[in-house]
C-alpha positions in Angstrom: 90.6 7.6 -218.7 88.3 7.1 -215.7 88.3 3.3 -216.3 92.1 3.2 -216.3 92.3 4.9 -212.9 89.7 2.6 -211.4 91.5 -0.5 -212.8 94.9 0.7 -211.4 93.3 1.4 -207.9 91.7 -2.0 -207.7 94.9 -4.0 -208.4 96.9 -2.3 -205.5 95.2 -4.2 -202.6 97.2 -5.9 -199.8 97.0 -9.7 -200.0 97.4 -12.4 -197.3 100.8 -13.2 -198.8 102.0 -9.7 -197.9 100.7 -9.7 -194.3 101.6 -13.3 -193.4 105.4 -12.7 -192.9 104.7 -9.8 -190.6 102.2 -11.7 -188.6 104.7 -14.6 -188.2 107.4 -12.3 -187.0 105.0 -10.8 -184.4 104.0 -14.3 -183.2 107.6 -15.5 -183.0 108.6 -12.3 -181.1 105.8 -12.9 -178.6 106.6 -16.5 -177.9 110.4 -16.1 -177.7 110.7 -12.6 -176.1 107.5 -11.3 -174.4 106.0 -14.3 -172.9 109.2 -15.7 -171.1 109.8 -12.2 -169.7 106.2 -11.9 -168.4 106.6 -15.4 -166.8 109.9 -14.4 -165.2 108.4 -11.2 -163.7 105.5 -13.2 -162.3 107.8 -15.7 -160.6 109.8 -12.8 -159.2 106.7 -11.2 -157.8 105.6 -14.4 -156.2 109.0 -15.0 -154.7 109.1 -11.5 -153.2 105.6 -12.0 -151.7 106.6 -15.4 -150.2 109.6 -14.0 -148.3 109.5 -14.7 -144.6 111.6 -13.9 -141.5 114.8 -15.9 -141.3 115.2 -16.3 -145.1 118.7 -15.8 -146.4 118.6 -13.7 -149.5 120.8 -11.8 -152.0 119.8 -8.5 -153.5 120.2 -7.6 -157.1 123.1 -5.4 -156.0 124.8 -8.4 -154.4 124.1 -7.7 -150.7 123.8 -10.8 -148.7 121.6 -10.9 -145.6 118.9 -12.5 -143.4 115.4 -11.2 -143.4 114.5 -9.9 -140.0 111.4 -7.8 -140.7 108.9 -7.6 -143.6 106.7 -4.6 -144.4 104.3 -4.1 -147.4 106.9 -3.2 -150.0 110.1 -3.4 -148.1 112.2 -5.9 -146.1 114.8 -5.3 -143.3 118.0 -7.3 -143.8 120.6 -8.1 -141.3 124.1 -8.3 -142.8 127.1 -10.4 -141.5 128.4 -7.5 -139.4 125.0 -7.1 -137.6 124.1 -4.0 -139.6 120.5 -3.6 -140.6 119.5 -2.3 -144.0 116.1 -1.8 -145.5 115.5 -2.8 -149.2 112.6 -2.8 -151.5 111.2 -6.4 -152.0 111.7 -6.1 -155.7 115.5 -5.7 -155.1 115.8 -9.4 -153.9 117.2 -11.5 -156.7 115.3 -14.8 -157.3 118.1 -16.5 -159.2 120.9 -15.5 -156.8 118.9 -16.4 -153.7 118.0 -19.8 -155.1 121.6 -20.4 -155.9 122.9 -19.6 -152.5 120.2 -21.7 -150.7 120.5 -24.8 -152.9 122.8 -27.3 -151.3 125.8 -28.3 -153.3 126.1 -32.1 -153.8 129.6 -33.4 -154.3 130.5 -36.9 -155.4 
């Protein structure tokens, strides 16, 4: 009876064939989901740190303005009507700002 229990316990191990699909899923998830997101966040942070006075920007909420003052974590924007609004640097949209500052070439 003891020999039967020991033989049953020894045969129940986890093999590489059972772990491999889960490892592949994790690797694919990392390269297609996590890594691009980390890269995008890094680019956004570098963009926010590189802002300077006079830059025309668009915030994530859609506010258009020109940078007139920069503090540690905030920027002061001047809107078209001459109003001044303070935003967090993280609120400036990298994609929208690039789109508005890229000249349009027509043929």
